[in-house]
C-alpha positions as CSV (number, residue, x, y, z in Angstrom):
1,M,-158.0,77.5,-4.5
2,H,-156.4,80.2,-6.5
3,Y,-156.5,80.3,-10.3
4,D,-152.8,81.2,-10.4
5,T,-152.0,77.9,-8.9
6,I,-154.0,76.1,-11.8
7,R,-152.1,78.3,-14.4
8,R,-148.8,77.4,-13.0
9,C,-149.6,73.5,-13.1
10,V,-151.0,73.7,-16.8
11,P,-147.6,72.9,-18.4
12,G,-147.5,69.6,-16.5
13,S,-151.1,68.7,-17.3
14,R,-152.1,64.9,-17.3
15,F,-155.4,63.6,-18.6
16,T,-157.2,60.8,-16.9
17,D,-158.5,58.0,-19.1
18,H,-162.0,59.1,-18.3
19,A,-161.2,62.7,-19.5
20,R,-159.8,61.3,-22.8
21,R,-163.0,59.3,-23.3
22,E,-165.2,62.1,-22.5
23,M,-163.2,64.3,-25.0
24,D,-163.7,61.8,-27.7
25,T,-167.3,61.0,-27.1
26,E,-168.7,64.3,-26.1
27,P,-172.4,64.5,-27.4
28,F,-172.0,68.1,-28.6
29,G,-168.8,67.3,-30.6
30,R,-165.4,66.1,-29.9
31,I,-163.2,68.3,-27.6
32,V,-159.6,68.9,-28.5
33,V,-156.6,69.6,-26.3
34,D,-156.2,73.2,-27.7
35,E,-159.7,73.9,-26.7
36,I,-158.9,72.7,-23.2
37,L,-155.7,74.7,-22.9
38,A,-157.6,77.9,-24.1
39,V,-160.2,77.5,-21.5
40,L,-157.6,76.8,-18.7
41,D,-155.8,80.0,-19.8
42,S,-158.8,82.3,-19.4
43,G,-161.5,80.4,-17.5
44,E,-162.8,80.8,-14.0
45,I,-163.6,78.5,-11.0
46,I,-167.2,78.1,-10.5
47,E,-167.2,75.2,-7.9
48,E,-164.6,73.8,-5.6
49,Y,-164.5,70.3,-4.3
50,R,-162.1,70.7,-1.3
51,D,-162.9,67.2,0.1
52,D,-162.0,65.3,-3.0
53,V,-159.5,62.5,-2.7
54,P,-156.7,62.1,-3.5
55,Y,-156.5,65.8,-4.4
56,P,-159.0,68.7,-3.9
57,S,-160.5,69.7,-7.3
58,C,-162.5,72.3,-8.9
59,L,-164.9,72.9,-11.7
60,I,-163.8,75.6,-14.4
61,F,-165.9,77.2,-16.8
62,G,-164.6,78.9,-19.9
63,R,-165.1,79.5,-23.6
64,T,-163.0,78.3,-26.5
65,P,-161.7,80.9,-29.0
66,G,-164.7,79.8,-31.1
67,G,-167.1,80.5,-28.3
68,R,-167.8,77.0,-27.2
69,P,-168.6,76.7,-23.5
70,L,-166.7,74.0,-21.7
71,H,-166.5,72.7,-18.1
72,I,-163.2,71.2,-16.9
73,V,-162.8,69.3,-13.6
74,C,-159.3,69.4,-12.5
75,A,-157.0,68.9,-9.6
76,P,-153.8,71.0,-9.4
77,V,-151.0,69.1,-7.5
78,E,-148.7,72.2,-6.9
79,E,-145.9,70.3,-5.2
80,E,-145.5,68.2,-8.3
81,G,-146.2,70.9,-10.8
82,R,-149.0,69.2,-12.5
83,L,-152.6,69.6,-13.3
84,I,-154.7,66.5,-13.3
85,I,-157.7,66.9,-15.9
86,I,-160.3,64.6,-14.4
87,T,-163.0,65.2,-16.9
88,V,-164.1,67.7,-19.7
89,Y,-167.6,68.3,-21.2
90,Q,-169.6,70.8,-22.9
91,P,-172.5,71.8,-20.4
92,D,-175.8,70.5,-21.3
93,P,-178.3,73.4,-21.5
94,T,-181.0,71.2,-19.9
95,R,-178.9,70.9,-16.8
96,W,-177.2,74.3,-16.6
97,E,-178.5,77.8,-16.5
98,A,-177.7,80.0,-19.6
99,D,-174.6,81.5,-18.1
100,W,-173.1,77.9,-17.6
101,R,-172.2,78.8,-14.1
102,R,-175.1,77.4,-12.0
103,R,-176.9,74.0,-12.2
104,K,-180.6,74.3,-12.9
105,L,-182.8,73.5,-9.9
106,R,-184.8,70.4,-10.5
């Protein structure tokens, strides 16, 4: 998956109900759309889920302009020009390494 594809699909972004709930109830503080757009503009793909149905998806890591780390799971649907935002959260330091890119081994 290429990040350019994600960027091209951002203007047609759609949020799942699950993503909206997660944004509103994030334990580390509410997540707003502008934070998500900033992360999508400058983030990086840290995991790919090629076998996800109905569309392959990926996990993006990035920081908001205020420095807040966020993870976004999304699926670009290039032929429709849209990006499906599946979920959004601030990574939990008990589950993620300090660089927010790798899960801690249990």
